All heavy atoms as an XYZ file, in Angstrom:
656
protein
N      51.385    -47.048    -26.409
C      50.698    -45.707    -26.573
C      50.366    -45.216    -25.196
O      50.526    -43.992    -24.978
C      49.518    -45.859    -27.425
C      48.863    -44.528    -27.728
S      50.008    -43.500    -28.775
C      49.072    -42.204    -29.125
N      49.990    -46.022    -24.304
C      49.604    -45.597    -23.008
C      50.822    -45.045    -22.235
O      50.719    -44.124    -21.377
C      49.000    -46.721    -22.211
C      47.583    -47.058    -22.510
C      46.916    -48.034    -21.658
C      45.545    -48.358    -21.977
N      44.927    -49.335    -21.046
N      51.932    -45.686    -22.428
C      53.201    -45.274    -21.719
C      53.560    -43.852    -22.222
O      53.965    -43.079    -21.434
C      54.313    -46.242    -22.026
N      53.393    -43.557    -23.475
C      53.758    -42.222    -23.980
C      52.733    -41.208    -23.481
O      53.130    -40.138    -23.001
C      53.655    -42.274    -25.591
C      53.794    -40.854    -26.152
C      54.717    -43.155    -26.074
N      51.519    -41.519    -23.418
C      50.466    -40.604    -22.944
C      50.689    -40.445    -21.336
O      50.663    -39.230    -20.938
C      49.067    -41.155    -23.069
O      48.810    -41.477    -24.376
C      48.028    -40.244    -22.577
N      51.073    -41.388    -20.613
C      51.284    -41.285    -19.260
C      52.535    -40.426    -18.910
O      52.641    -39.545    -18.103
C      51.458    -42.676    -18.547
C      51.705    -42.537    -17.000
C      51.660    -43.895    -16.432
N      50.427    -44.492    -16.580
C      50.268    -45.795    -16.967
N      51.261    -46.601    -17.179
N      49.009    -46.267    -17.056
N      53.607    -40.590    -19.833
C      54.859    -39.831    -19.683
C      54.559    -38.306    -20.080
O      55.024    -37.511    -19.292
C      55.853    -40.443    -20.698
C      57.108    -39.576    -20.774
C      58.061    -39.551    -19.783
C      57.345    -38.708    -21.854
C      59.151    -38.747    -19.823
C      58.475    -37.988    -21.932
C      59.303    -37.920    -20.941
N      53.795    -38.117    -21.063
C      53.464    -36.662    -21.368
C      52.648    -36.071    -20.313
O      52.796    -34.893    -19.902
C      52.700    -36.645    -22.621
C      53.582    -36.896    -23.939
C      52.681    -36.990    -25.187
C      54.762    -35.941    -24.082
N      51.685    -36.800    -19.661
C      50.840    -36.267    -18.649
C      51.698    -35.921    -17.450
O      51.599    -34.815    -16.844
C      49.776    -37.277    -18.173
C      49.045    -36.946    -16.985
C      48.115    -35.919    -17.022
C      49.245    -37.654    -15.839
C      47.425    -35.576    -15.902
C      48.483    -37.366    -14.686
C      47.614    -36.284    -14.672
N      52.548    -36.802    -16.977
C      53.403    -36.579    -15.841
C      54.397    -35.469    -16.120
O      54.562    -34.530    -15.219
C      54.128    -37.889    -15.428
C      55.254    -37.606    -14.339
C      53.150    -38.915    -14.933
N      55.031    -35.435    -17.279
C      56.003    -34.379    -17.683
C      55.277    -33.040    -17.658
O      55.749    -32.035    -17.068
C      56.563    -34.607    -19.026
O      57.152    -35.954    -18.948
C      57.642    -33.582    -19.355
N      54.077    -32.849    -18.177
C      53.314    -31.642    -18.249
C      52.997    -31.122    -16.824
O      53.116    -29.973    -16.502
C      52.065    -31.738    -19.013
O      52.353    -32.271    -20.387
C      51.360    -30.541    -19.168
N      52.490    -32.126    -16.030
C      52.128    -31.670    -14.654
C      53.364    -31.322    -13.844
O      53.264    -30.303    -13.127
C      51.527    -32.870    -13.957
C      50.168    -33.262    -14.583
C      49.077    -32.172    -14.427
O      49.124    -31.187    -14.939
N      48.066    -32.579    -13.679
N      54.462    -31.964    -13.913
C      55.733    -31.521    -13.223
C      56.189    -30.290    -13.674
O      56.678    -29.394    -12.866
C      56.789    -32.663    -13.280
C      56.483    -33.976    -12.597
C      57.580    -34.985    -12.854
C      56.294    -33.768    -11.098
N      56.173    -30.019    -15.028
C      56.718    -28.713    -15.525
C      55.800    -27.589    -15.057
O      56.257    -26.501    -14.704
C      56.740    -28.750    -16.964
N      54.451    -27.768    -15.092
C      53.542    -26.785    -14.634
C      53.624    -26.547    -13.137
O      53.665    -25.288    -12.681
C      52.149    -27.184    -14.982
N      53.889    -27.483    -12.383
C      54.014    -27.311    -10.870
C      55.336    -26.605    -10.699
O      55.481    -25.742     -9.780
C      53.995    -28.652    -10.217
C      52.555    -29.297    -10.050
C      52.663    -30.689     -9.549
C      51.659    -28.455     -9.217
N      56.365    -26.946    -11.359
C      57.665    -26.248    -11.270
C      57.565    -24.806    -11.646
O      58.080    -23.904    -10.922
N      56.797    -24.547    -12.682
C      56.605    -23.112    -13.066
C      55.947    -22.343    -12.030
O      56.266    -21.194    -11.743
C      55.839    -23.131    -14.441
C      55.540    -21.839    -15.048
C      55.801    -20.594    -14.486
C      54.945    -21.634    -16.331
N      55.411    -19.619    -15.480
C      54.921    -20.304    -16.545
C      54.459    -22.477    -17.238
C      54.382    -19.700    -17.681
C      54.003    -22.026    -18.412
C      53.911    -20.563    -18.624
N      54.765    -22.964    -11.452
C      54.011    -22.229    -10.404
C      54.963    -21.986     -9.183
O      54.986    -20.923     -8.561
C      52.772    -22.977     -9.958
C      52.197    -22.382     -8.717
C      51.865    -22.981    -11.191
N      55.737    -23.019     -8.740
C      56.696    -22.875     -7.601
C      57.618    -21.752     -7.793
O      57.874    -20.880     -6.956
C      57.346    -24.191     -7.328
O      56.382    -25.182     -7.087
C      58.224    -24.124     -6.117
N      58.257    -21.805     -8.966
C      59.292    -20.740     -9.347
C      58.641    -19.365     -9.320
O      59.326    -18.436     -8.923
C      60.056    -21.069    -10.522
C      60.927    -22.267    -10.323
C      60.871    -19.886    -11.056
C      61.583    -22.856    -11.664
N      57.482    -19.233     -9.857
C      56.828    -17.873     -9.895
C      56.518    -17.423     -8.492
O      56.701    -16.193     -8.265
C      55.563    -17.928    -10.715
O      54.610    -18.667    -10.102
N      56.118    -18.405     -7.605
C      55.869    -17.875     -6.161
C      57.185    -17.514     -5.498
O      57.287    -16.537     -4.789
C      55.148    -18.999     -5.443
C      53.669    -18.972     -5.556
C      52.970    -19.659     -6.562
C      52.933    -18.072     -4.842
C      51.645    -19.614     -6.684
C      51.548    -17.965     -4.924
C      50.919    -18.797     -5.865
O      49.599    -18.769     -5.969
N      58.305    -18.232     -5.916
C      59.621    -17.870     -5.255
C      60.029    -16.483     -5.757
O      60.644    -15.600     -5.018
C      60.620    -18.951     -5.614
C      60.471    -20.218     -4.847
C      61.505    -21.269     -5.427
C      60.521    -20.075     -3.414
N      59.808    -16.161     -7.063
C      60.162    -14.915     -7.687
C      59.414    -13.797     -6.887
O      59.908    -12.771     -6.614
C      59.934    -14.899     -9.117
C      60.967    -15.648     -9.842
C      59.987    -13.496     -9.641
C      60.752    -15.984    -11.307
N      58.065    -14.061     -6.712
C      57.189    -13.118     -6.082
C      57.613    -12.849     -4.647
O      57.725    -11.688     -4.208
C      55.736    -13.469     -6.107
N      57.999    -13.843     -3.856
C      58.412    -13.718     -2.518
C      59.656    -12.948     -2.548
O      59.903    -12.047     -1.717
C      58.506    -15.066     -1.807
C      57.197    -15.693     -1.601
C      59.280    -15.003     -0.503
C      57.244    -17.154     -1.123
N      60.681    -13.285     -3.405
C      61.956    -12.568     -3.419
C      61.765    -11.055     -3.825
O      62.364    -10.254     -3.150
C      62.876    -13.149     -4.501
C      64.131    -12.465     -4.678
C      65.108    -12.645     -3.694
C      64.338    -11.629     -5.764
C      66.413    -11.937     -3.868
C      65.545    -10.901     -5.898
C      66.561    -11.114     -4.977
O      67.769    -10.397     -5.186
N      60.851    -10.775     -4.718
C      60.605     -9.405     -5.121
C      59.972     -8.667     -3.943
O      60.247     -7.462     -3.714
C      59.685     -9.349     -6.332
N      59.078     -9.329     -3.208
C      58.425     -8.636     -2.182
C      59.331     -8.456     -0.894
O      59.396     -7.339     -0.304
C      57.171     -9.386     -1.698
O      56.295     -9.552     -2.826
C      56.377     -8.671     -0.668
N      60.041     -9.385     -0.543
C      60.819     -9.437      0.723
C      62.137     -8.618      0.468
O      62.509     -7.720      1.187
C      61.127    -10.880      1.249
C      61.984    -10.786      2.428
C      59.785    -11.492      1.631
N      62.867     -9.081     -0.536
C      64.205     -8.605     -0.724
C      64.259     -7.248     -1.384
O      64.985     -6.323     -1.065
C      64.993     -9.616     -1.589
C      66.454     -9.270     -1.775
C      67.217     -9.591     -0.536
N      68.667     -9.398     -0.749
C      69.604     -9.305     -0.006
N      69.242     -9.464      1.330
N      70.721     -9.184     -0.315
N      63.414     -7.053     -2.428
C      63.423     -5.816     -3.198
C      62.444     -4.837     -2.683
O      62.495     -3.615     -3.092
C      63.181     -6.109     -4.737
C      64.176     -7.102     -5.380
C      63.766     -7.362     -6.792
C      65.551     -6.492     -5.286
N      61.397     -5.279     -1.968
C      60.375     -4.358     -1.402
C      59.386     -3.937     -2.410
O      58.720     -2.898     -2.231
N      59.315     -4.670     -3.490
C      58.196     -4.351     -4.484
C      57.255     -5.525     -4.664
O      57.651     -6.628     -4.982
C      58.917     -4.164     -5.821
C      59.899     -2.934     -5.896
C      60.613     -2.883     -7.278
O      60.490     -3.822     -8.138
N      61.258     -1.777     -7.506
N      56.011     -5.296     -4.268
C      55.074     -6.413     -4.438
C      54.876     -6.800     -5.834
O      54.904     -5.917     -6.659
C      53.759     -5.829     -3.900
C      53.972     -4.447     -3.377
C      55.478     -4.094     -3.723
N      55.003     -8.045     -6.074
C      54.924     -8.623     -7.435
C      53.566     -9.461     -7.571
O      53.390    -10.354     -6.772
C      56.097     -9.460     -7.723
C      56.385     -9.561     -9.198
C      57.075     -8.567     -9.844
C      55.989    -10.733     -9.850
C      57.378     -8.697    -11.175
C      56.290    -10.881    -11.228
C      56.958     -9.872    -11.864
N      52.797     -9.274     -8.555
C      51.531    -10.060     -8.735
C      51.808    -11.463     -9.157
O      52.270    -11.666    -10.282
C      50.721     -9.283     -9.710
C      51.762     -8.500    -10.527
C      52.858     -8.168     -9.595
N      51.545    -12.377     -8.304
C      51.847    -13.768     -8.537
C      50.963    -14.308     -9.690
O      51.349    -15.134    -10.549
C      51.690    -14.591     -7.311
C      51.937    -16.074     -7.624
C      52.735    -14.146     -6.237
N      49.682    -13.902     -9.594
C      48.705    -14.416    -10.538
C      49.143    -14.198    -12.003
O      48.805    -14.969    -12.908
C      47.286    -13.877    -10.355
C      47.136    -12.446    -10.670
C      47.489    -11.479     -9.567
O      47.851    -11.964     -8.543
O      47.412    -10.336     -9.768
N      49.859    -13.093    -12.316
C      50.310    -12.842    -13.707
C      51.339    -13.836    -14.127
O      51.507    -14.160    -15.310
C      50.804    -11.453    -13.809
O      51.956    -11.175    -13.111
N      52.182    -14.355    -13.257
C      53.267    -15.325    -13.512
C      52.775    -16.715    -13.677
O      53.269    -17.424    -14.589
C      54.266    -15.258    -12.425
C      55.267    -14.090    -12.399
C      56.166    -14.210    -11.134
C      56.099    -13.923    -13.624
N      51.815    -17.132    -12.891
C      51.499    -18.517    -12.833
C      50.064    -18.803    -13.383
O      49.644    -19.928    -13.268
C      51.576    -19.006    -11.435
O      50.695    -18.282    -10.612
N      49.359    -17.891    -14.015
C      48.044    -18.167    -14.454
C      48.003    -19.123    -15.550
O      47.204    -20.059    -15.591
C      47.327    -16.847    -14.929
O      48.005    -16.269    -16.024
N      48.958    -19.041    -16.526
C      48.884    -20.006    -17.671
C      49.301    -21.421    -17.152
O      48.782    -22.364    -17.649
C      49.915    -19.559    -18.720
C      49.546    -18.302    -19.419
C      48.249    -18.477    -20.205
C      47.907    -17.278    -20.942
N      46.645    -17.342    -21.597
N      50.253    -21.559    -16.190
C      50.604    -22.855    -15.704
C      49.477    -23.432    -14.906
O      49.286    -24.667    -15.000
C      51.860    -22.664    -14.783
N      48.810    -22.726    -14.119
C      47.627    -23.288    -13.332
C      46.535    -23.734    -14.250
O      45.873    -24.782    -14.123
C      47.111    -22.227    -12.332
C      48.165    -22.020    -11.261
C      45.844    -22.569    -11.776
C      47.856    -20.917    -10.329
N      46.290    -22.864    -15.366
C      45.389    -23.360    -16.451
C      45.835    -24.669    -17.077
O      44.928    -25.575    -17.275
C      45.233    -22.302    -17.523
C      44.533    -21.074    -17.058
O      43.884    -21.124    -15.967
O      44.659    -20.017    -17.853
N      47.115    -24.812    -17.313
C      47.587    -26.080    -17.881
C      47.413    -27.272    -16.852
O      47.013    -28.368    -17.290
C      49.030    -25.974    -18.287
N      47.707    -27.000    -15.601
C      47.510    -28.050    -14.687
C      46.078    -28.555    -14.574
O      45.857    -29.677    -14.590
C      48.066    -27.583    -13.190
C      49.600    -27.396    -13.196
C      47.602    -28.589    -12.169
C      50.021    -26.752    -11.965
N      45.193    -27.515    -14.484
C      43.752    -27.873    -14.210
C      43.225    -28.573    -15.495
O      42.452    -29.523    -15.484
C      43.050    -26.689    -13.893
C      43.289    -26.083    -12.552
C      42.515    -24.819    -12.300
C      42.994    -27.176    -11.398
N      43.543    -27.950    -16.718
C      42.994    -28.499    -17.946
C      43.474    -29.959    -18.179
O      42.720    -30.835    -18.556
C      43.192    -27.620    -19.054
O      44.562    -27.420    -19.394
N      44.762    -30.171    -18.028
C      45.303    -31.406    -18.403
C      44.755    -32.535    -17.333
O      44.461    -33.588    -17.753
C      46.839    -31.380    -18.374
C      47.451    -32.827    -18.492
C      47.394    -30.620    -19.565
N      44.723    -32.111    -16.098
C      44.237    -33.082    -15.134
C      42.801    -33.398    -15.311
O      42.342    -34.548    -15.110
C      44.517    -32.499    -13.657
N      42.053    -32.391    -15.637
C      40.635    -32.629    -15.902
C      40.368    -33.595    -17.164
O      39.554    -34.498    -17.156
C      39.870    -31.273    -16.114
O      40.007    -30.498    -15.055
C      38.373    -31.516    -16.305
N      41.091    -33.319    -18.148
C      40.990    -34.147    -19.359
C      41.417    -35.567    -19.043
O      40.826    -36.511    -19.547
C      41.824    -33.556    -20.588
C      41.228    -32.296    -21.165
C      42.221    -31.744    -22.176
C      39.885    -32.577    -21.736
N      42.540    -35.703    -18.350
C      42.991    -37.129    -17.998
C      41.950    -37.864    -17.115
O      41.674    -39.026    -17.312
C      44.288    -36.949    -17.196
C      44.956    -38.306    -16.946
C      45.453    -38.981    -18.187
C      46.254    -40.258    -17.764
N      46.588    -41.045    -18.911
N      41.296    -37.189    -16.169
C      40.371    -37.837    -15.317
C      39.072    -38.133    -16.112
O      38.612    -39.324    -16.035
C      39.948    -36.857    -14.135
C      38.700    -37.360    -13.409
C      41.152    -36.784    -13.099
N      38.607    -37.276    -16.960
C      37.490    -37.546    -17.790
C      37.742    -38.706    -18.754
O      36.939    -39.687    -18.970
C      36.981    -36.380    -18.616
C      35.950    -36.643    -19.578
C      36.448    -35.274    -17.577
N      38.990    -38.736    -19.266
C      39.347    -39.817    -20.246
C      39.410    -41.124    -19.532
O      38.998    -42.133    -20.080
N      39.984    -41.131    -18.312
C      39.990    -42.406    -17.548
C      38.646    -42.886    -17.147
O      38.445    -44.049    -17.075
C      40.823    -42.191    -16.285
C      42.299    -42.290    -16.511
O      42.785    -42.816    -17.599
N      43.126    -41.776    -15.727
N      37.651    -41.936    -16.826
C      36.350    -42.338    -16.457
C      35.744    -43.129    -17.640
O      35.120    -44.139    -17.536
C      35.498    -41.151    -16.046
C      35.921    -40.607    -14.675
C      34.002    -41.462    -16.049
C      35.335    -39.335    -14.268
N      35.800    -42.551    -18.810
C      35.104    -43.143    -19.990
C      35.964    -44.329    -20.517
O      35.330    -45.172    -21.091
C      34.867    -42.158    -20.972
C      33.778    -41.177    -20.659
C      34.182    -39.885    -20.396
C      32.470    -41.547    -20.632
C      33.192    -39.002    -20.052
C      31.460    -40.692    -20.216
C      31.788    -39.360    -19.937
N      37.207    -44.444    -20.250
C      37.951    -45.533    -20.789
C      37.811    -46.816    -19.926
O      37.805    -47.890    -20.373
C      39.501    -45.107    -20.723
C      40.419    -46.130    -21.340
C      41.809    -45.705    -21.355
O      42.113    -44.452    -21.250
O      42.748    -46.509    -21.498
N      37.677    -46.591    -18.530
C      37.826    -47.808    -17.721
C      36.359    -48.158    -17.084
O      36.302    -49.016    -16.301
C      38.747    -47.576    -16.585
C      40.164    -47.360    -16.996
N      40.877    -48.330    -17.499
C      40.983    -46.189    -16.989
C      42.069    -47.943    -17.855
N      42.106    -46.688    -17.615
N      35.406    -47.500    -17.579
C      33.972    -47.860    -17.061
C      33.112    -48.362    -18.218
O      33.298    -47.796    -19.406
C      33.315    -46.701    -16.406
C      34.004    -46.322    -15.070
O      34.381    -47.255    -14.374
N      34.212    -45.131    -14.806
N      32.189    -49.233    -17.942
C      31.355    -49.753    -19.016
C      29.943    -49.352    -19.100
O      29.107    -49.803    -19.914
C      31.406    -51.242    -19.060
C      30.977    -51.883    -17.680
O      30.525    -51.053    -16.855
O      30.812    -53.068    -17.568
N      29.492    -48.429    -18.255
C      28.164    -47.972    -18.144
C      27.813    -46.889    -19.076
O      28.654    -46.425    -19.920
N      26.586    -46.323    -18.993
C      26.127    -45.343    -19.864
C      26.855    -44.010    -19.734
O      27.520    -43.514    -20.713
C      24.615    -45.036    -19.642
C      24.016    -43.901    -20.481
C      23.941    -44.047    -21.871
C      23.620    -42.733    -19.872
C      23.401    -43.020    -22.548
C      23.152    -41.728    -20.621
C      23.002    -41.821    -22.024
N      26.881    -43.542    -18.513
C      27.729    -42.353    -18.217
C      28.943    -42.675    -17.447
O      30.053    -42.483    -17.962
C      26.914    -41.315    -17.416
C      27.730    -40.140    -17.000
C      25.691    -40.798    -18.275
N      28.818    -43.183    -16.187
C      29.931    -43.729    -15.476
C      29.933    -45.188    -15.377
O      30.972    -45.863    -15.519
C      29.956    -42.990    -14.051
C      30.132    -41.545    -14.197
C      29.181    -40.668    -13.756
C      31.320    -41.048    -14.624
C      29.319    -39.330    -13.787
C      31.428    -39.642    -14.693
C      30.490    -38.802    -14.295
N      28.811    -45.720    -14.951
C      28.701    -47.207    -14.839
C      29.553    -47.811    -13.771
O      29.895    -47.130    -12.823
N      29.861    -49.117    -14.017
C      30.806    -49.714    -13.084
C      32.143    -49.938    -13.650
O      32.363    -49.973    -14.957
C      30.099    -51.160    -12.736
O      30.100    -51.915    -13.995
C      28.787    -51.088    -12.034
N      33.046    -50.072    -12.773
C      34.431    -50.178    -13.221
C      34.685    -51.555    -13.993
O      34.329    -52.566    -13.551
C      35.434    -50.140    -11.979
O      36.746    -50.256    -12.488
N      35.369    -51.418    -15.149
C      35.681    -52.629    -15.901
C      37.034    -53.200    -15.428
O      37.982    -52.676    -15.747
C      35.711    -52.173    -17.404
C      35.868    -53.383    -18.291
O      35.539    -54.549    -17.855
O      36.294    -53.208    -19.506
N      36.886    -54.322    -14.724
C      38.088    -54.897    -14.124
C      38.682    -56.075    -14.874
O      39.603    -56.686    -14.423
C      37.877    -55.271    -12.644
C      37.465    -54.078    -11.767
C      37.291    -54.437    -10.431
C      36.891    -53.232     -9.546
N      36.645    -53.507     -8.140
N      38.041    -56.293    -16.081
C      38.572    -57.469    -16.873
C      39.852    -57.052    -17.405
O      40.058    -55.979    -17.996
C      37.626    -57.783    -17.942
C      36.229    -58.274    -17.436
C      35.438    -58.700    -18.581
C      34.846    -57.402    -19.257
N      33.989    -57.582    -20.401
N      40.745    -58.008    -17.459
C      42.063    -57.873    -18.071
C      42.013    -58.436    -19.446
O      41.857    -59.667    -19.491
C      43.192    -58.462    -17.208
C      43.343    -57.904    -15.845
C      44.541    -57.074    -15.807
C      44.734    -56.556    -14.391
N      45.565    -55.447    -14.274
N      42.153    -57.701    -20.424
C      42.130    -58.309    -21.787
C      43.591    -58.466    -22.212
O      44.380    -57.643    -22.057
C      41.423    -57.296    -22.699
O      42.055    -56.128    -22.710
C      39.995    -57.141    -22.360
N      43.812    -59.684    -22.723
C      45.147    -59.993    -23.141
C      45.130    -59.877    -24.713
O      44.263    -60.432    -25.415
C      45.531    -61.444    -22.805
C      46.829    -61.867    -23.349
C      45.378    -61.562    -21.282
N      46.054    -59.040    -25.249
C      46.186    -58.828    -26.656
C      47.159    -59.772    -27.169
O      48.326    -59.817    -26.708
C      46.452    -57.322    -26.965
C      45.419    -56.426    -26.524
C      45.744    -54.944    -26.814
C      44.738    -54.055    -26.367
N      45.046    -52.646    -26.624
N      46.767    -60.493    -28.152
C      47.677    -61.493    -28.752
C      47.850    -61.242    -30.243
O      46.800    -60.851    -30.927
C      47.200    -62.908    -28.516
C      47.113    -63.287    -27.110
C      46.556    -64.640    -26.917
N      46.553    -64.880    -25.451
C      45.986    -65.972    -24.965
N      45.474    -66.854    -25.741
N      45.930    -66.148    -23.619
N      48.952    -61.444    -30.758
C      49.211    -61.367    -32.221
C      48.691    -62.651    -32.825
O      48.925    -63.735    -32.373
C      50.657    -61.206    -32.504
C      51.127    -59.783    -32.045
O      50.327    -58.979    -31.913
O      52.361    -59.679    -31.769
N      48.045    -62.497    -34.002
C      47.584    -63.730    -34.768
C      48.627    -64.236    -35.637
O      49.392    -63.653    -36.262
C      46.294    -63.313    -35.488
S      44.939    -63.033    -34.408
């Protein structure tokens, strides 16, 4: 399950970063080549929201998953071995 979650997190982040990069390239092309200023924030606002929200949720999830204290606590470095009975 962790591998699927990690794969989805990385895929979402890469797709959103690609979206933002392409939107900036479109805006630069429209401004330089066509002479029409293009608002970049309208192209990449949803992708930036996705980047920030997914990254924030992943960080908060990792804080509560890997720490044993009340709010943050100390890092839980024990390796638990799961065995089938």
